Each structure stands twice: as C-alpha cells, then as structure tokens.
C-alpha positions, 0 to 999 in steps of 0.5 A: 499499499504505497504512494510515488515518493512525493508527498513532503513538502519540507521547505528546502536548506541551504548547504549539504545536510550534516550527519546526525548520528543517532545518540540514544535509543530513541533518536535511533527508533526516530530514524527508522521510522522517520525510514518509513515515511509516515506523511505518506502512509497517512494518504495511504490510510484515507483511501484505504479505510472509506473503501472498507465502509464502501465495501461492508455497505456500513461499517467495516468489521473491526478486527478486519479494519484494525488488521488491514490498517496495521498491515497495510501500514507496515507493507507501506512502511516497508516500501518506503524504508527500501525506497530510501535504500535505493534513491539515498544518493538523490536524497542526498543531491536534494535539498528536499530530501538532504534530511531523511536518515540515509542521507544523513548517516543516521542509519546504515544502509544495509540496515535499512535495506533489511528493516524495509524486507522484514516489514515486507514480510512480517506485513505480508504474512499478517495480512494473510494470516488475519485477513485473507490471502487475496489483500496479502498478495495486492500489498505485497504487488504494490510493493514491490512494483513501487520498489523494483519497478518505480524506484529502480526503473522508471524514476531516474528514465522517463517523465512519465515515472509518477504515471506508472509508477503511481499504480502503486499509491492507487492499491490500497483501495483493492486491498481495503476491498479485498480485506472486507469481500474476498474479491474485487468488483468495479467500485474499487477500481473506479476509485483505483482510476481516481487516486490514478489520475489524481497522482500526477498533477498532485506530483508534477505541481510538487515537482514544479516547486522543486525543480532545481532539486529534481534537476539537480538529483538528475531525476527526469519530472516532467517539470524538469524536462518541459515547459511550464505550459506543457506541465499545466496543461497536462495538469488540466487534463489530469484533472478533469479525468479525476473529476470524471472518474469520481462520478462514476462511482455513483452509478457503479457503486449505487451510492445515495445523492450525496456521495455525488454532490460532494464529488461534484462540488469537489471536483468544481473547486479542484479545476478552478484552481488548475484554470488559475495556475493555468491563467497564471501561464498565460499572464506570464508569470514563472516559477515561485510566481505561479504559485503551484503549491496552492493546486499541490495542498487543495489536491491533498484536501481533494482527496481526503474529502472525496474518500471522506465523502465514500465513508459517510454515504455509505452509512447512509445506504 
C-alpha cells in the first residue's frame, strides 16, 4: 500500500545536510520511523478505510479493519524504507530530502535494507493470516511494483515516472475492498482510477516548486524536461479525468445523492484551482510566481474529502 515518493513539503535548506548519528535509543527509533515516511502512510490510510466502509455497506468488521490498516501500514513502511535505500544518492543531492536518515548517515544502508525487507515479510504474512491472502498478495504486489518498477526503473529514466509508478499508490483501494469481501469488483476499480489520475498533477505541481532539486539529482520529472505551460496543460487534463472518474462511482456503486454532490463540488473547486494556475501561465508568470503549491495542497484536501464522502455515504445506504 504505497504512494510515489512525493508528499514531503519541508522547506529547502541551504548547503549539505549535517551528518547526525543517533545519540540514543530514542533517536535510533525516530530514524527508523522516519525511513517509513509516516506522512505518506497517512494518505494511504485515508484511501483505504473509506473503501472498507463502501465494501461493507456500513461499518466494516473492527478486527478486519484494524488488521488491514496495521499490516497495510507496515507494508507501506517497507516500501518507503526500501525506496530510501535505493534513492539515498538522490536524497543526499536534493535540498528537500537531505534530512532523511540515510542522507544524514543516521541509519546504515544495510540496516535500512534489512529493515525494509523485514517489514515487507511481516506485513504480507500478517495480512494473509489475519485478513485474507488476496489482500496480502495485492499489498505485496504494490510493494514490489513501487520498489522494483518505480524506484529502480521508472524514476530515473522517464518523465512518465509518476504516471505509471503511481499505480502502486492506487492499490490501497483494492486492498481495502479485498480485505472486506475477499474479492474485487468495479467500485474499487473506479476509485483506483481516481487515485491514478489524481497522482500526476498532484506530484507535478510539487515538482514545479522543487524543479531545481530534481534537476540537480538528475531525476527527469516532467517539470524538469518540459515547459511550465505543458506541465499545467497535462495537469489540467489529468484533473478533468480525476473528476469525471470520481463521478462514475455513483452509478457503479449505487451511492446516495450525497456522494455525487460532494464529488461534483470538490471537483469543481479542484478544476477552478488548476484553471487559475493556467491563467497565471498565460499571463507570463513563471517559477514561484505561478504558486503551484496552491494546487498541491488543495489536491491533498480534495482526495481526503472525497474519500470521507465515500465513507459517510456508505453509512446512509
């Protein structure tokens, strides 16, 4: 249950990050927790739990929900720790990520690798034994896709890295549904599509803000290799796809009117923000004057509120 590596919005620092070895057991624990990127995991849980409400048509069984979230968290932590191991050279080169544990030599690389693998094994066995093996296999597949396909192949080679690499971040909706039903259906596939289309513009607007960082690390994010106008136009297209896909859940899942109304209002607000971004591009503004982080922050709120609407609507059916 993973998302592409993009959620941190810590302000840039100047110069190389200082090496700070853990000075106590508590410091070591904090360093290992930081390897799992808790802020990314928060977003995964936001998309997992509401789908369980939808699948259960109300409150999901408490034990299944807790086990899915706990072992799903460990799975995401595994993928993120392994990503830190693979990307330790990139993290050291980028101002935005220089404070991560491996970049600051707070955790030995071999330890991070073992830690990530151990979390992956534990999460897969835990999901299989306490929830079901379909959920476990989906979680393992997401983990492997993020580590082997996105981190090791796509990220350093193509501007489409977050488009296809984002598939891993879509998997929590399938895992949550499988955890409750033991199978899959069209409703979670629609929500999978929502997260899939949402990911590129969300990531690209962050990359616009930290374009120099990605360029310095030789990561070919779209804002590094394309004009700002092209980035915004592609973000606009993906945002339209996100909104339209979100509305498909109404007929597919048989929701009440609450969900499509909320989805339409949230979608209109998201489109308004991206059109404002396009307006600033057309007005000749560039760089920080484009204010791309406005859309980035709004897109976070959009996804959280949309999935909250899924959960609330499920209680009304």
